[in-house]
Phi, psi and omega in degrees: 000138179268144165055041173268110179290137178302136181235031179284150180260122179293157180291331181273130177301143183235151179251129181304142179232032173100356178237134178308131179078005184276159178212166178285158181286140172268177182296339179268351183278153174299147177300145180302334180266005175295130183302140177251121179260128174250130181203163173296148179286158172244172178304324180296341180274345183304315180295322179295319178296317179301316180295319177298318178296315180299313185284348180295328182077356182227340178283149169293122180275119178266167177302147178301332177301321181297319180293324176293319178296318178298319180296327181272307190270340183234026182302327180293339181244021176228161177216151167240151173253131185234131174235124179049043176082357181254134175287120183243000178188162176204158168227131176252130179207173176204157175276134180289127182304322181278351181214076187296348176272004181248125174262121175266123179264121185268312179215148173226132176217143178223134177296135179304335181295339182245014177298148181097353179257008179058038182299314182299314179297322178292321176299314180299315180299320182289317185285338183269359178304127181091354177265146176270330184224149172238133175235150175203159172247143184217137175287155184298330183271002184269078184292328180298315178290322178303315180294318180302310184287327176296317179295317178303314180298313179303312183294339180252010178059035184247158179271147174251124176242125180252142177207168176283147174225291181251111177284158180303325182284353172287333184271138180276358191234023178077016180294145176291156176300148178241112177276148180273134172245123179240123184242131177159184353290147179264153174302141185260027179297126176271147177263000000 
């Protein structure tokens, strides 16, 4: 499943800080002003991405091999967020072979400890530099991802077009339907 934002509830009560699902830092969380580094993943990050997906409780967990392949073969179209040397978020994506100006976002995950810092939005903004379009699939009940991509589109002055893509009967395992979200055109500023 693409782009299912983790919706787990942390054990520590959190106070909203302006991002859906965001919360205030607990005493164990990094300080809000701790620098956040966004960079392409390395092979060493594959295991961390797999653990974030596993611990999200809502992402489809793929084989650890898939996260290693994305870190190696698609590092230019993926990002990790790092705080104090720890991977705290990631976005996995790739350019569609038939539409190289389109970045397809497969998964986004953010550790609950850094919620409220707009990590997912920052990851998306960084990974889409140079893309004209962003695509993702989202299940109808995934409100966190719906909000993330709507906000991203607003902030980039882009249109959101929703359509059907993968019906439930396309999946062999009872998976929910995944609707396509297409955002663009995006500014083509290169970094």
